[in-house]
Phi, psi and omega in degrees: 000142179243137179275124185259131179285165176300143181308321180298315180293323179297316178298316180299317180295322179293321180299316183261012176055042175263157184234132174209097182238130179238118180245138176252121173251183182289346183233348185202167170254129178245122182245114178249115177241173187304319186259351186202163174225127184234137173242122182248110177301138182299326183285000174258357180296138178249322182201144172235122181225146181249130179232148179271128174268197181293319181238327186232177178258158179227153179251126178255119182252116178252133179231172182301148183090015180060027177277136182229130175240128181249121181249118187251155170092047183229160170283152179296317183296322179296317181292320180296319178294318182294317180295325178294317178297321179297316179297319178297319179296320178296319179298317178297320180294316179296318182295330182279352181294141179269012185265353184297325179295318179291327175299314181298315180299318180295318180292322177294320177297319179299312184287333180286340181050046180238009184217135175279119191259133175277173179295328178293316180289337180280338187303314179300328180293316178294321182294314183292327176296315179296324178296313181295320177300319180294316179298319179295320180294331178277002177085015181268126180255170181297331181294337181280351178274134185274322187280134175302324179298315181296320179296318180296315179296318180303311182296320180292318182292330179299333183283348181279169177227165180301322180291321185289336180261005179281177177296326175296320178296321176298318179297319180293320177300313182294327176295326178285325185285320188306310179299327179294320179291321177301316180291322182297323184252032182302314182298317179301313182291333177288331191247349185297326177246172180298324174247147179304144178294152175286167180302317182289326176296319178296317180297322178297321182295319184275342177293123190221051179286180176302314180226130186232131178242123174259114182267108186257176172227172180301126176077013182270001175091050180296309183295319178300319180294318182296313180293321178295325177299314179299316179297319180296318180301320180284314182301321184275353180081009179291324182214156170267159181306322183287351177271356186253126175251117179252127185238136174235172185266341181218163181299321181296315180295320179295320179295318179297322179294319179295322176297320180293321179296315179299324183283318189262325180228065186298334184292346178240006186294337178282334183260340184245115181233131174285143183229167172263164177300320182293321179295321176299312179301318180297322179294317179299314181295317181296318179293327181288315183268346179088005177200159179274132177277149177285148177267132182304141181295343181297332183294327181263341183230082183299335179295325176294322178295318178301316180295322178299315180295318178302312180297320181295320177298314182294317182295317180294321179296322180292329184263351184219105184295327179292321177297320179297317178299317179299320178297312180298317180298314180297311187293325184274326189243333191247003181292338176262130180304144183280069178258154181225181179302332181293342183272000186235151183273342181215158179295329179295317179296319181294318179295325177296320177297313182298325181293339179269356183263152175259088187265055180248125183282173176295339177266015177063036174254146171274128175247174192257354182204165179294321179300316178296323178299316182291324177295312182300315184285331173297315179297317182296316182294335180260014174065029180262116182292136178215162173238134182264124178051043174281155179297139174300145188296342177251148181286125180238006184294141176207180178297324183272339192220136176281175180298132181291130178232094178301158183300313182222147173228128178257097188298323182291334180254356184050051184232134176258146176235127174242135179251111187259138181275064183234149172272185184292348179253018180064033177259141173268179171298153187299332184266008176247136181294109186295314182298316180296320181294316180293326176295321177295319178299315181295322178300317180295317179299315180295322180298311181297322179294318182290327182266000179058042173250156184264131176238119174271123183259128173237155189227156179300323182297334176292325175296315182294327181275354183078024185247006186296312182295315181293324178293319179295316181298316181295318181293319179297325176295317179299323180274005177058040177281127183277127178251139177229090183310138184287163176290112194280334185300309182295321180295319178300313179297317181297316181298318180294315185289321184276344183230054186300316182292323178293323178297317178295324176298323178294319177297317178300320179297314178299318182296315181290319179299317181298316180298314181288325178300315180284324179299319180276001181053049179275164160231168187294333176295317178299319180294315182294329179295336179280351184287322189293126175066021184245009177077015180280154175280100189294316182298316180294316183296315180298320179295318179295315183296325179296324176287316182299317182302323178293316181293320178300317180298316179295319181295314180296322177296322178297318179297319179295315183294329181264001182053046181240165171229162172250179184297324179294323178297325180302321180282310187294313182293322178297319178301316181295317180297314180294318182299326180275000176081024184259008180240122182252133184209171180244017184290134173242342181221129177246121181249124185238129177266155175051051186294340179294346181263008186287142179258171180299319180296315179292323178296322178295319176299315179299312182297322179294319179294320179296327182275353185284341177215159178282148171063036171272133182259145174249132177233107185246135180239135178186181182218108182297337178291345181245026178277106188227020185236034175302325182297344176256006177104000180295134183248102183299330181299332178294338176268307185291336178244040185306314186293337178282329181272320182240103184230144357286157185217154175229137179245142176231132179260130170282137193237010180222128176258140180252002185275306191235173184274176185294332182286319175295320179297316183297315180295310185292319183287320177296322180296312184289329183280359171292345170268107186293347180283345179284149180289130180287135181228143175250096185249134175256161181245156180284324184250137178243136180240158176254006182223159179299150178241009176233126181238126176268133179232115177271137181279359188304313182294324178294322178300320183295337181273345186264052184292342180288342178266115188286310183291123185296324179296315178295323180296317180292322178299318179292323178298320177301313181297317181297315181294321177299313181293327178294318178297317179296322179297320178297316179294325179295318178296320180297316179294324179298317179297327180272358180055052179214163173260120184260145177270140180229127173254120170267117186247123176244165180288326183237172179298155187301320181291344177258008177255111190306318185290339185245005187303318183253021184250122183266100182295329183295341181269001177292133185245078173251112192296336184249017180234140171250103192253138173214153179251134175220158171282164180300320179294317182290342182285344182300130182092350179262166171209155180210162177298317183227149177233138172242111176276120192250131174070048182275078185243164175302136182090346178253302171235106356283150179290139177264003176287122182248154173296149164300139184299339175296322179294325179298338179295333182246023174242159174303159182303144178292152174284155175283332184280125184296137179057033181301314182288323177296324177296316179294324179295320178294323176299316178302313181298316180299321190269016172278342187273142174275317191244318190203147179233127168262139175237113184255130185207171177250113185296340178296336180217043185293150181294140174298338176299322183289321177300324180291315185289323183296340178286352179291340175112159185292340179288346180245328185232122175274104181245029179299331179265013176208061191289339185259022190282311187297138179241117181243125179284144179283124182282347182274305181268346175072353183242330182279176176241145177281128182240135184280149168215157184251130180281172179293345177265014178064033178253137180271127173237165178236136173231161183286146179294343178263015175297140007271359180301323174248125188263022179299132175214119183229154178283168177253156180288136179287344181272315187231358176074009177279163182290149177265144179252126185271131178257146182298340181277005173095021174231165180236138179245134178287129180283352177263287186269351177084002178298149182248133173250135176271118183278163178276124182280344181282304183267340179073005183242315188284178180237140180282124181234155183290139176238145176061021183292338180258006181259107184292344183269351183232151179280136179294136172223176182238130180232163180291138181285000176265012175287123175225113184301123177086352182277145182293326183263019181290143177250127185257017180298135173210150180221161179287163177299323180296317179295322178296315181296325178294316178295323178295319178297316180298322180295316180293321177297322179296324178292322181286328182233073187297339183261000183281000000 
């Protein structure tokens, strides 16, 4: 049908050769005008309205996307007929749609409230609501629909609202459905495990959003929840076993999961198998190519990989003189990170860094900084003769000043070089006197000017920018210094032979960098992008990357030539195959264990797999408090920011631990939550105790008894062994009384052969008849549990470890946390929470871990520190520099005084709950700096504490009086207040703590 304009308009258009043709087809409106042609699909129409103009009528056509077309110059009757025909065509088009059946099914599912709906499943509900709204706006009523199905759907959709079909509405629907599903499958949840699932475990199982995160805690039943989820999906008919993909991070974890499936849901164990990410990747690759590729032997034999890299370096060096020069330059000058005094907050930290550096030049001189090392070796490699810290040619000695010794002197060029520790704004490190340093610089400049000698100035900021070598080279050119590069072959051989361990360390660095580089699916552009503004040593990094790129190329070529892959290839190639649509599967649900350990590469594989088909669900279980594998590429942000990466998402927290008691839980959870970046959890425990379950044991007293051992190091090592055996003997007696064999985990930060105190101690020969004892590292303890745990050697530098990654490794790791020692804190939490009943912590107070000082402040109700009484360190709030130290009065009362007493006269009481020092508030109350308990002080005497009186006398009303009341005593305080007044003061004190600035 064609819409005809008014005759006058038609004549006018012919006169001026204008065009306006409107055609209606069965599927669209086509509008052809002089300057344009528009086709409007009928199913996008939103509204058709007729308006009267000055002389004629016009049709306003509104379509989706807020598009509006105005057609002028028509009769009203013509437009009414045309809109009716358009509406009829739209009705025919709508009626012919094959989606009405799916609309009905979706609406029935919605109204039945028996299914947890994903965003994909919610889409038809939103679409049919929008369709009905559009039809109503176009003036179409239910009576105009011919099909009973269409009428039924129309009537049901009319009852919906814009809010109810939104994403918020989907969430509200699912919140209503979840408890109903929990109740429906109550018997299943009661019987799937040996003990009935907790309420939160059941809620996790029925939650079936697009992406689901189960936030667990130690001992809260992660594996049970994961296996129960798989069982629930099958039991409820949501999925078949072959539609479920279960992923773990290691073969051991996958095997344990499969054993659990066989034990708890044996009827699907043949069809449902847990796999590792690497096994999945290998399967994808094998199905794509039609055969399984071999895995390179380097993955199982890292020594072979080291040898391969060594051979590759040597071969490339022999064939490429520039590569050999780059190797020598890196190895001699750049193996130490380019840090300076400006990078450290104190002289002690800087000196500690320097002590870890090998600041020996190619000419075998010790220099004082990394910048000087690089200058010296640049000169040496270019055959430029120099003298280090030689006396200035003119005498400058005086009463105030020793003889001036510039950093470098080039005798052939008669040129001095000074390397100044200044940034681009002439600032020194904060702990160096800036004015004095600049005055010294000015003196040197004036001296050289007066004596007509040349001084080349280089600066620390050039080192930080990676410009030190180029600046030196340019300046030497300006001074016409002749360079004669040394014969590099002999030097290369000499460096390797004389520095064998450093050469092997360089190979290890390349090997680890390569593994993480491929695991994270990086390219060199991505790595270089991390350099800007991140404090990296640019010159060193660029030099390393140029060497690395050559080794990577040789390695990849080796894999191709041997037709092998490595573990990283399994992930990366599988991701690529799936992304290109070459992998066909039937998965509808992906279940992932230990999600806090996921890396960027694995996350990319997951996202690609989720995008490969519609309506695939992700169910991830993990515990951010136990994320301890950043050094292997694990990215904690993928867990803590789950909803940003996988959206839409729903999170469920498991809230009950069955492993340990409330005292271990209180210590471990308070400790880990001192890092505000960790997810807050409210976890309850199955067992409640009235006594501490963590005991600190200092070896100090044992050391004092071992006077027969002269060497202090040997004495302390023996003290450690004695204290360990004493703890084991105590546990053995306890197990004997209970007539059981108890398991004991001795947990150290490092492997036993790398733990000095245990290096020559054979734990397997310990004969405690009621103990099953084993030693593990803190990392290896993850996933284990024992009746008792002994944390061994919890000293500074061990927990937290002060061993840091080379900054080059950080380039291929997830971003560092802002919270200091965040991962070490989580590792200590893991070690603490392996115990069911009790934890011993053995340490040397001379170098005790700051973690222990922190934990002991939790109070005596949580930590037994009788064998470590001097551990807690409390700063004095009065002088700000001293520490509060406890002493006991003749009345057996603990008080605290400042370590700078009598210069600082601070004296404070101790908390009656935990014995920590009390902090006095000006409003008349005291707060415990350990457990946070509040005491209401006496406002009359200013010394005493208000305590309840007559609380056990039913005939008298309870009131509060000063505890310094002594009948008949001269110094007695008679202050008393009502219970209501006391409660008001207590409330004010707590409010003051919550709002300290109010």
